[in-house]
Every structure is written in C-alpha cells, then in structure tokens.
N, C-alpha and C positions, 0 to 999 in steps of 0.2 A: 181626459178619457174619450170625449167626443172626437177630439183631433186624432187620436190613435185609431179609433174605429173608422173614421173617414179615410185615413192613410192606408189602413189595411184593406179597405174596400177598393181604393184606387189601385193598389198593387194587384189585388185579385182580379180586378177588371182587365188590367193590361195583360197579366199572365194568362188568364182564362181565354181572352180573345186570341192571343198568340197560339195557345194550345188548340183552340177551336179551328183557327185557320190552318194550322199544321195538320190536324186530323182530317179536315175537309179535303185538303190537298192529297193526303195519303189515300183517302177514299176515292178521290177522283182518278188518281193514277193507277191504283191497284184493284179497284172494284168496278168502277164505271167503265174503264177501258177494257176490262176483261170481256166485255160484251163484243168487242171488236177484234181483239187480238189476244193470243195466248203467249205466255212467257216462253213457250217451247217453239214459237214461230218467229222467223226474222221480223223485226219491227219496222217493216216498210209497207206503205199503203199500196204501192204498185209492185206486184209479185215479180215483175220482170226487171225491176230496178236492183242493181247490185249495190251492196254496202261496202264502204271503205272502213277498215279498222287499222288504226295507227298503234304500233307496238313500241314499247320502250323496255329496255332491259337495264336494270340497275344492279351492277355486280358489287356485292359487299365483300366477298372473300372466297378464296380457294381453300377448301378444307383438306382435300386429299387427291392425289393422283395415284391410282392403284394399277400398276403395270400387270400384275397377275390376273386381275379381272378385266383389265382394259376399260377402266371407268374413271371418271373425274367427278368429284363432289364439290358443288359450289353453293354459296349462299347469296341470296339476292331477292329482288322483287321484280315482278313483271307488271308493266302498265299497259292498259288497253283504253283506247278512246274511240267512241263511235257515236252515231246519231240514231236516236230512237224517235221515230216520227209519232209515236203514241204517248210519249211522256213530255208533252208540250203544254204550257198553260200561260195565262196572262197573270203576272204577279199582282196586278191591282185587284183581281178577283179573289185573291187569297192573302189579304193583309200585307201585300208588298213582298211576300216570300219569293225569292228568285232562284233558290237552290234548295235541294233536299237530299238527305242521305237515306238510302234504302238497302236492306240486306240483299246480297247477291242472289239468295235463294228465292226472292220474291219477284225478280224481273228477268228479262232476257239478258244473258251474258254470252260472249263468244265461246264457241267450242274449239278454242285454239290450244293445242296440247304440245308438250315436248315430244316430238316424234322419236328421238333417239333416247328415250327414257330407259334407264337400266334397272329401275326399281320395280317396274311393272304396274306402278300406280298412276302413271300419266298425270292427268290434272286432278286426281282425287284429293290431294292435299290442298290444292288451290280452292276447290269447291268446299271442302270441309272447313276451311277458315271462315267462310261466309262473311268475308270482308264487305263492308258497306260500299255501294256504288254511289258516287256523287253525281246527281242529275241537276242540270240547270234548266231554266224555263224554256229555252229554245230546243230542248231535246238532247243536248250534248251529254254524254255519259262518260265518266272517268272512273276507272277501276284499277287500283294499285294493290296488289296482294303479295305479301312476302312468302317465300318458301325455300326449301332446300332441294336442289336439283342433283340427281345422280344420273349422269349421261354416259353413253357408250363412246369410247374413243379407240382409234387405231393406234395401239402402243406396242409395236412389235419387239422393240429392243430396250430392255431395262437400263442399258448403259447410255442411252441417248441423252444428250444435254438440252435438247429442245423438242417440244411436243406441240401439237395443234389439236385441240379438242373442241369440236363444234357443239353448239346448242341450237337445235333445229326445231322451230315452232311453226305449226300450220293448223289450219282448220281440218277437223277430222271428217266432217260430212259435207262441207260446202265447197264447191268448186269456184274457180276464179270469177265466173259470171254471176255468182251469187254473193260471194265474200272475197274482196280483194284486200291484201295486206300491204302495209307500208311500214317503214321504220326509220329511226334516226340512223345516221351513218355509223356510229359506234355506240357501244354500251356506255352508260353513265358510270364513270369511275370516281365521282366526287366523294363517295363514302367507302371506297375500297380500302381494306385494312391490311392487305399484303399477306405474304406467306413466307415462312422461314426457309423453306426448301426451294421454292420456285419464284421467279420474278416474272410478273406479267408484262409482256411486250406490247400486246395490242388486243383489242376485242372489237374488231370491225364487223359490220353486218352486211349481208348480201341477200338480195331478193331473188328467188328462183320461181319460175313458172314452168311446171313439169307436166308431161303427159304420162299416164300410167295405163297398163294393159287393161285395167278394169273399166276404164271410163273414157268417153269421147271428149270430155272437157279437161282443160288444164287445172292443176291445183297449185296454189302458191304456198311457199314456205319462206320464212325469214330465218337466216342462219347467222348466228354470232360465232365467229371463229376465235376461240380463246387460245392465243399463242403464248406459251410459257418457255422460259429459259431457266435451266437449273442453276442455282446460285453456286458460286465457287466458294468453298470453305475458306475461312480466314486461316492463314498460317498459324501454327501453334507457337506463340512467342516463348513458351516455356519449354520448347523441345530441345534446346541446346544443352546437352549433358556434359559439355567439356568443362574441365576444372583447371584453374590456374595452378601451375606448379611452382 
C-alpha cells in the first residue's frame, strides 16, 4: 500500500512538474510577451527589418477541372515557416521544453492568401482550421494546414488535351520590404493520389516580384503552375462485334 502511494506520488510529481513547465511557457509566450508585441503585428523587434517566409505546397489530388466555370479544384496542404523574434526562450528555464504547439489563432501567422481564389473565401478555410503552429525555442515557427483550393484557370477550349492552372500565393497587406516569400522549386508530390481524367505533368513554382498601380513598393507572389495532360481512354477491348461464320 505504501509502495503504491509513493509510486503514485512520484508519477504525480513528474507529470505535475511537466504541466507546470508547459503552463509557465505558455504564459510566457502568450501573456508576458503581449506587453511587447501583438499577434496582429509582424513579430520583429526592428520595424525596418523584413521577414522571410518559406512556403511549401503539398499537392494531394486534383478533384476537378471545370471548363465551364474556368476553375480547378485541388486538395493539399500549404506549409509556412518563419521566425518570430518574440517566441524565443531558454529550455533550461522551462523544464527542458524545446518546442511547443500553439493554436494559430493565438499567435501571429502570415496573411498569405491564394490570390486567384475562385470560391471567394481566400484563406478563410485555413484560418478556420486553427491548426496548431509548432514553435521551437529559437523562435522558428512551422505551420502546415490542409485545405481544398478552388482556383481560377484560363480554360478557353473544352477540347484541349493539356491545361495549365496556376496557384498564386502572396501576402495580402505586406510588400516585399516587409515580407519576402521563398519556396521550394516544385510542389511536394509524395502523397499525390492521381486523377482518372487528368495526368499531372509537373507542378513547378516561380517567384514573382511585381509592382502595382496602388503602391510604390513591389509585392511578392509564389506561383505553382499545375500542368495537366488529359488521359487517353483505353480502347474498348469488347468493341469488336464481328462474328465467325
């Protein structure tokens, strides 16, 4: 009996200490730091310093190519990586914890939207997911959120056998001197499940820095160009109606 009580006390001591460290770290990141920075403001200590955000696009599948509406529907997830100078801590001060997961609604996240969104929701689905952001003690933030994209495409001819549908991502409010975007050369296709009507040829990315009439500064977008080739139907092996005489 005494042994059981001592063992239970030891387990409680370890778990309670871990919980206490985790709670203290959450308080440090989300309450103490609120005195210095808001989740609505870029997390840099020097306002003139530009942030770099690395984007990854993981393409899971092509659901539909709609020639009538000029739209393509894809399934996948978008990954963001950035540095938050206000979410840094010393692990030894918090029980050795070197990483923590925080709901996206509680910290700063990039306002990087799908520019050629056909649904009118832009990043509403991404934000509504409220997927947790992984934060490491050096301030590195990793946010991977799944969603369904419906993007505008130039599809003039329904009889065409090849199409190119871009997915254009960029910051809605931050120009290049505040937020710069980078990406991998191509979309990650390791989990691509294919499509019965279309064969995926490539999904390469291109970085653009553009000037707009509204503003004196350039804005950056990352465009993944989804190139598809219509699959050729297999010949009907049962189509020969000839009969032996």
